[in-house]
C-alpha positions as CSV (number, residue, x, y, z in Angstrom):
1,X,-12.6,4.8,7.9
2,X,-10.6,5.3,4.7
3,X,-10.7,2.7,1.9
4,X,-7.0,1.8,1.2
5,X,-7.8,1.9,-2.6
6,X,-9.3,5.4,-2.3
7,X,-6.2,6.4,-0.4
8,X,-4.1,5.0,-3.2
9,X,-5.9,7.3,-5.7
10,X,-4.9,10.3,-3.6
11,X,-1.4,9.2,-2.9
12,X,-0.7,7.9,-6.4
13,X,-3.0,9.4,-9.0
14,X,-3.3,7.5,-12.3
15,X,-1.1,8.6,-15.2
16,X,-3.5,7.8,-18.0
17,X,-7.1,6.7,-18.8
18,X,-6.2,3.0,-19.4
19,X,-4.6,2.8,-15.9
20,X,-7.5,4.7,-14.4
21,X,-10.1,2.3,-15.9
22,X,-8.1,-0.8,-14.9
23,X,-7.7,0.5,-11.4
24,X,-11.3,1.5,-11.1
25,X,-12.6,-2.0,-12.0
26,X,-10.2,-3.6,-9.5
27,X,-11.2,-1.0,-6.9
28,X,-14.9,-1.6,-7.3
29,X,-14.5,-5.4,-7.0
30,X,-12.2,-5.1,-4.0
31,X,-14.4,-2.5,-2.2
32,X,-17.5,-4.6,-2.8
33,X,-15.8,-7.7,-1.4
34,X,-14.5,-5.8,1.6
35,X,-18.0,-4.3,2.3
36,X,-19.6,-7.7,2.1
37,X,-17.0,-9.2,4.5
38,X,-17.5,-6.3,6.8
39,X,-21.3,-6.7,6.8
40,X,-20.7,-10.4,7.6
41,X,-18.6,-9.5,10.6
42,X,-20.9,-6.6,11.8
43,X,-24.3,-8.2,11.1
44,X,-23.2,-11.9,11.0
């Protein structure tokens, strides 16, 4: 399973540190939410 946000990092690398930091915080939040939703489905 490939996280779509990790895939984005490979397909479209960040151009600068500001973009990287912004994207990283979004990524962590989204990944965390997705994992929680997945756990709810799998273990619910």
